[in-house]
Every structure is written in structure tokens, then in C-alpha cells.
N, CA, C and O atoms as CSV, one atom per row, in Angstrom:
chain,resi,resn,atom,element,x,y,z
A,1,UNK,N,N,0.830,-1.085,0.103
A,1,UNK,CA,C,-0.052,0.109,0.146
A,1,UNK,C,C,0.979,1.330,-0.013
A,1,UNK,O,O,2.185,1.290,0.233
A,2,UNK,N,N,0.344,2.263,-0.412
A,2,UNK,CA,C,1.084,3.593,-0.608
A,2,UNK,C,C,0.688,4.508,0.576
A,2,UNK,O,O,-0.154,4.244,1.433
A,3,UNK,N,N,1.363,5.517,0.487
A,3,UNK,CA,C,1.251,6.518,1.793
A,3,UNK,C,C,-0.272,7.460,1.549
A,3,UNK,O,O,-0.895,7.768,2.565
A,4,UNK,N,N,-0.685,7.781,0.512
A,4,UNK,CA,C,-2.026,8.357,0.480
A,4,UNK,C,C,-3.152,7.235,0.700
A,4,UNK,O,O,-4.198,7.669,1.182
A,5,UNK,N,N,-3.112,6.129,0.477
A,5,UNK,CA,C,-4.103,5.121,1.017
A,5,UNK,C,C,-4.096,4.662,2.326
A,5,UNK,O,O,-5.118,4.233,2.861
A,6,UNK,N,N,-2.822,4.729,2.984
A,6,UNK,CA,C,-2.627,4.259,4.330
A,6,UNK,C,C,-3.268,5.598,4.967
A,6,UNK,O,O,-4.091,5.360,5.851
A,7,UNK,N,N,-3.048,6.933,4.688
A,7,UNK,CA,C,-3.462,7.963,5.304
A,7,UNK,C,C,-4.933,8.050,5.197
A,7,UNK,O,O,-5.447,8.557,6.193
A,8,UNK,N,N,-5.660,7.735,4.369
A,8,UNK,CA,C,-7.094,7.812,4.280
A,8,UNK,C,C,-7.725,6.502,5.117
A,8,UNK,O,O,-8.876,6.605,5.540
A,9,UNK,N,N,-7.088,5.470,5.315
A,9,UNK,CA,C,-7.480,4.210,6.070
A,9,UNK,C,C,-7.372,4.650,7.282
A,9,UNK,O,O,-8.335,4.478,8.029
A,10,UNK,N,N,-6.199,5.314,7.775
A,10,UNK,CA,C,-6.170,5.673,9.069
A,10,UNK,C,C,-6.828,6.609,9.867
A,10,UNK,O,O,-7.021,6.614,11.083
A,11,UNK,N,N,-7.224,7.608,8.765
A,11,UNK,CA,C,-8.279,8.556,9.080
A,11,UNK,C,C,-9.617,7.961,9.430
A,11,UNK,O,O,-10.261,8.327,10.413
A,12,UNK,N,N,-9.995,7.066,8.619
A,12,UNK,CA,C,-11.272,6.289,8.813
A,12,UNK,C,C,-11.252,5.467,10.076
A,12,UNK,O,O,-12.247,5.457,10.801
A,13,UNK,N,N,-10.240,4.821,10.357
A,13,UNK,CA,C,-10.128,4.103,11.529
A,13,UNK,C,C,-10.216,4.935,12.877
A,13,UNK,O,O,-10.848,4.535,13.854
A,14,UNK,N,N,-9.431,6.280,12.825
A,14,UNK,CA,C,-9.358,7.213,13.919
A,14,UNK,C,C,-11.050,7.677,14.141
A,14,UNK,O,O,-11.671,7.539,15.195
A,15,UNK,N,N,-11.548,8.206,12.966
A,15,UNK,CA,C,-13.030,8.553,13.242
A,15,UNK,C,C,-14.094,7.511,13.697
A,15,UNK,O,O,-15.152,7.767,14.272
A,16,UNK,N,N,-13.658,6.390,13.364
A,16,UNK,CA,C,-14.545,5.225,13.717
A,16,UNK,C,C,-14.311,5.080,15.203
A,16,UNK,O,O,-15.276,5.056,15.968
A,17,UNK,N,N,-13.030,4.980,15.658
A,17,UNK,CA,C,-12.838,5.119,17.023
A,17,UNK,C,C,-13.452,5.990,17.823
A,17,UNK,O,O,-13.904,5.576,18.891
A,18,UNK,N,N,-13.597,7.473,17.431
A,18,UNK,CA,C,-14.102,8.475,18.005
A,18,UNK,C,C,-15.666,8.235,18.067
A,18,UNK,O,O,-16.280,8.523,19.094
A,19,UNK,N,N,-16.337,7.678,16.906
A,19,UNK,CA,C,-17.823,7.447,17.025
A,19,UNK,C,C,-18.010,6.426,17.930
A,19,UNK,O,O,-19.047,6.540,18.584
A,20,UNK,N,N,-17.270,5.377,18.193
A,20,UNK,CA,C,-17.446,4.313,19.253
A,20,UNK,C,C,-17.378,5.080,20.655
A,20,UNK,O,O,-18.283,5.020,21.487
A,21,UNK,N,N,-16.180,5.818,20.820
A,21,UNK,CA,C,-16.196,6.424,22.089
A,21,UNK,C,C,-17.258,7.138,22.455
A,21,UNK,O,O,-17.753,6.893,23.555
A,22,UNK,N,N,-17.873,8.243,21.553
A,22,UNK,CA,C,-19.054,8.797,21.690
A,22,UNK,C,C,-20.152,7.937,22.082
A,22,UNK,O,O,-20.795,8.216,23.094
A,23,UNK,N,N,-20.473,6.767,21.276
A,23,UNK,CA,C,-21.509,5.856,21.585
A,23,UNK,C,C,-21.408,5.093,22.943
A,23,UNK,O,O,-22.376,4.604,23.524
A,24,UNK,N,N,-20.106,5.054,23.379
A,24,UNK,CA,C,-20.118,4.383,24.906
A,24,UNK,C,C,-20.123,5.523,25.714
A,24,UNK,O,O,-19.712,5.297,26.852
A,25,UNK,N,N,-20.444,6.632,25.496
A,25,UNK,CA,C,-20.350,7.663,26.507
A,25,UNK,C,C,-19.025,8.250,27.023
A,25,UNK,O,O,-19.027,8.916,28.058
A,26,UNK,N,N,-17.944,8.033,26.363
A,26,UNK,CA,C,-16.645,8.832,26.582
A,26,UNK,C,C,-16.627,9.707,25.715
A,26,UNK,O,O,-15.819,9.578,24.795
A,27,UNK,N,N,-17.613,10.983,25.755
A,27,UNK,CA,C,-17.612,11.921,24.754
A,27,UNK,C,C,-16.321,12.932,25.011
A,27,UNK,O,O,-15.983,13.616,24.045
A,28,UNK,N,N,-15.638,13.061,26.145
A,28,UNK,CA,C,-14.656,13.785,26.249
A,28,UNK,C,C,-13.551,13.331,25.391
A,28,UNK,O,O,-12.924,14.096,24.658
A,29,UNK,N,N,-13.274,11.800,25.518
A,29,UNK,CA,C,-12.157,11.450,24.426
A,29,UNK,C,C,-12.488,11.314,23.061
A,29,UNK,O,O,-11.647,11.434,22.170
A,30,UNK,N,N,-13.860,11.031,22.832
A,30,UNK,CA,C,-14.162,11.153,21.567
A,30,UNK,C,C,-14.064,12.676,20.893
A,30,UNK,O,O,-13.744,12.853,19.718
A,31,UNK,N,N,-14.352,13.617,21.714
A,31,UNK,CA,C,-14.154,14.924,21.195
A,31,UNK,C,C,-12.683,15.142,21.024
A,31,UNK,O,O,-12.298,15.647,19.969
A,32,UNK,N,N,-11.886,14.838,21.885
A,32,UNK,CA,C,-10.385,15.227,21.798
A,32,UNK,C,C,-9.684,14.418,20.339
A,32,UNK,O,O,-8.852,14.964,19.614
A,33,UNK,N,N,-10.227,13.039,20.127
A,33,UNK,CA,C,-9.743,12.532,18.815
A,33,UNK,C,C,-10.290,13.255,17.657
A,33,UNK,O,O,-9.587,13.484,16.672
A,34,UNK,N,N,-11.740,13.689,17.754
A,34,UNK,CA,C,-12.113,14.440,16.424
A,34,UNK,C,C,-11.498,15.706,16.428
A,34,UNK,O,O,-11.364,16.219,15.317
A,35,UNK,N,N,-11.083,16.350,17.424
A,35,UNK,CA,C,-10.387,17.590,17.312
A,35,UNK,C,C,-9.125,17.349,16.815
A,35,UNK,O,O,-8.602,18.204,16.100
A,36,UNK,N,N,-8.547,16.317,17.078
A,36,UNK,CA,C,-7.209,16.229,16.466
A,36,UNK,C,C,-7.167,15.799,14.955
A,36,UNK,O,O,-6.221,16.068,14.215
A,37,UNK,N,N,-8.234,15.137,14.590
A,37,UNK,CA,C,-8.396,14.997,13.230
A,37,UNK,C,C,-8.582,16.112,12.494
A,37,UNK,O,O,-7.883,16.258,11.492
A,38,UNK,N,N,-9.579,17.130,12.858
A,38,UNK,CA,C,-9.924,18.472,12.368
A,38,UNK,C,C,-8.674,19.151,12.530
A,38,UNK,O,O,-8.248,19.530,11.438
A,39,UNK,N,N,-7.863,19.471,13.582
A,39,UNK,CA,C,-6.781,20.204,13.491
A,39,UNK,C,C,-5.704,19.754,12.381
A,39,UNK,O,O,-5.218,20.543,11.571
A,40,UNK,N,N,-5.448,18.620,12.438
A,40,UNK,CA,C,-4.649,18.230,11.265
A,40,UNK,C,C,-5.064,18.430,9.876
A,40,UNK,O,O,-4.234,18.739,9.021
A,41,UNK,N,N,-6.356,18.263,9.594
A,41,UNK,CA,C,-6.925,18.744,8.270
A,41,UNK,C,C,-6.743,20.151,7.845
A,41,UNK,O,O,-6.313,20.566,6.769
A,42,UNK,N,N,-7.213,20.915,9.049
A,42,UNK,CA,C,-7.043,22.314,8.974
A,42,UNK,C,C,-5.437,22.652,8.636
A,42,UNK,O,O,-5.076,23.518,7.840
A,43,UNK,N,N,-4.733,21.962,9.251
A,43,UNK,CA,C,-3.126,22.380,8.933
A,43,UNK,C,C,-2.825,21.939,7.530
A,43,UNK,O,O,-2.232,22.725,6.790
A,44,UNK,N,N,-3.229,20.592,7.041
A,44,UNK,CA,C,-3.121,20.379,5.553
A,44,UNK,C,C,-3.533,21.396,4.688
A,44,UNK,O,O,-2.848,21.841,3.767
A,45,UNK,N,N,-4.769,21.796,5.021
A,45,UNK,CA,C,-5.531,22.858,4.016
A,45,UNK,C,C,-4.919,24.319,4.113
A,45,UNK,O,O,-5.120,25.097,3.181
A,46,UNK,N,N,-4.211,24.691,5.167
A,46,UNK,CA,C,-3.684,26.066,5.254
A,46,UNK,C,C,-2.491,26.118,4.745
A,46,UNK,O,O,-2.222,27.003,3.932
A,47,UNK,N,N,-1.516,25.137,5.147
A,47,UNK,CA,C,-0.128,25.245,4.718
A,47,UNK,C,C,0.347,24.085,3.720
A,47,UNK,O,O,1.502,23.794,3.408
A,48,UNK,N,N,-0.890,23.486,3.293
A,48,UNK,CA,C,-0.493,22.464,2.303
A,48,UNK,C,C,0.743,21.394,2.853
A,48,UNK,O,O,1.702,21.076,2.151
A,49,UNK,N,N,0.531,20.948,4.145
A,49,UNK,CA,C,1.647,20.063,4.473
A,49,UNK,C,C,0.791,19.271,5.457
A,49,UNK,O,O,0.049,19.772,6.301
A,50,UNK,N,N,1.009,17.834,5.217
A,50,UNK,CA,C,0.236,16.891,5.968
A,50,UNK,C,C,1.310,15.883,6.629
A,50,UNK,O,O,1.999,15.216,5.858
A,51,UNK,N,N,1.487,15.739,8.056
A,51,UNK,CA,C,2.517,15.405,8.624
A,51,UNK,C,C,2.748,13.770,8.546
A,51,UNK,O,O,3.806,13.140,8.541
A,52,UNK,N,N,1.266,13.270,8.484
A,52,UNK,CA,C,1.277,11.714,8.241
A,52,UNK,C,C,1.444,11.379,7.003
A,52,UNK,O,O,1.870,10.262,6.708
A,53,UNK,N,N,1.169,12.189,6.203
A,53,UNK,CA,C,1.659,11.925,4.649
A,53,UNK,C,C,3.005,11.920,4.232
A,53,UNK,O,O,3.492,11.165,3.390
A,54,UNK,N,N,3.589,12.821,4.880
A,54,UNK,CA,C,5.275,13.065,4.782
A,54,UNK,C,C,5.841,11.711,5.664
A,54,UNK,O,O,6.813,11.098,5.222
A,55,UNK,N,N,5.193,11.288,6.908
A,55,UNK,CA,C,5.829,10.076,7.542
A,55,UNK,C,C,5.603,8.755,6.779
A,55,UNK,O,O,6.391,7.811,6.724
A,56,UNK,N,N,4.389,8.851,6.200
A,56,UNK,CA,C,3.916,7.606,5.433
A,56,UNK,C,C,4.549,7.506,4.071
A,56,UNK,O,O,4.571,6.461,3.421
A,57,UNK,N,N,5.082,8.697,3.659
A,57,UNK,CA,C,5.763,8.469,2.284
A,57,UNK,C,C,7.109,8.247,2.381
A,57,UNK,O,O,7.768,7.790,1.448
A,58,UNK,N,N,7.633,8.585,3.618
A,58,UNK,CA,C,9.119,8.085,3.759
A,58,UNK,C,C,8.970,6.552,4.112
A,58,UNK,O,O,9.817,5.769,3.684
A,59,UNK,N,N,8.148,6.204,4.711
A,59,UNK,CA,C,7.868,4.740,5.242
A,59,UNK,C,C,7.636,3.817,4.149
A,59,UNK,O,O,8.428,2.923,3.849
A,60,UNK,N,N,6.414,4.070,3.490
A,60,UNK,CA,C,5.880,3.205,2.301
A,60,UNK,C,C,6.010,3.730,0.815
A,60,UNK,O,O,5.838,2.924,-0.100
A,61,UNK,N,N,6.280,4.927,0.567
A,61,UNK,CA,C,6.465,5.583,-0.721
A,61,UNK,C,C,5.365,5.940,-1.107
A,61,UNK,O,O,4.360,5.385,-0.662
A,62,UNK,N,N,5.283,6.947,-2.023
A,62,UNK,CA,C,3.920,7.662,-2.488
A,62,UNK,C,C,3.142,6.737,-3.539
A,62,UNK,O,O,3.672,5.769,-4.086
A,63,UNK,N,N,2.005,7.092,-3.727
A,63,UNK,CA,C,1.289,6.140,-4.702
A,63,UNK,C,C,1.863,6.792,-6.131
A,63,UNK,O,O,2.491,7.830,-6.340
A,64,UNK,N,N,1.404,5.791,-6.982
A,64,UNK,CA,C,1.972,6.069,-8.371
A,64,UNK,C,C,0.789,6.722,-9.080
A,64,UNK,O,O,-0.361,6.285,-9.036
A,65,UNK,N,N,1.220,7.910,-9.797
A,65,UNK,CA,C,0.132,8.848,-10.518
A,65,UNK,C,C,-0.607,7.939,-11.599
A,65,UNK,O,O,-0.069,6.960,-12.115
A,66,UNK,N,N,-1.859,8.359,-11.876
A,66,UNK,CA,C,-2.581,7.502,-12.947
A,66,UNK,C,C,-2.460,8.231,-14.056
A,66,UNK,O,O,-2.936,7.825,-15.116
């Protein structure tokens, strides 16, 4: 797998864990997790740098362009 796909999969997993935490009554931890994801997306949108894509790109390589 390549960096972009791993990053999307990880984001889906983190948001799923956040949703489960909300459902189980751990709203504080769910909000912290969602806030972290939102913050990382805002950083990516504002300065066009995603730390997770950078790390995964170094570890797994970038996806080939179509």
C-alpha cells in the first residue's frame, strides 16, 4: 500500500474509534480525537503540509500517478 491510501485508511479508523467512544459515553475522549483529526486537516488545508502523509511517504512511498 502507498502513503495516501494508508493515510485515508488511518483517518477512517480514527474517526470510527471516535464514533465508538461517543456511543459508549466517553464523549470527552471522542471530542479530543475528533479535534485532533480536524486540526490536522486544517493544517493540511492552510499550509499544504500533512505530517502523516510525510511520514507515510518516507516509510511506504508515494502512490504512483494515474
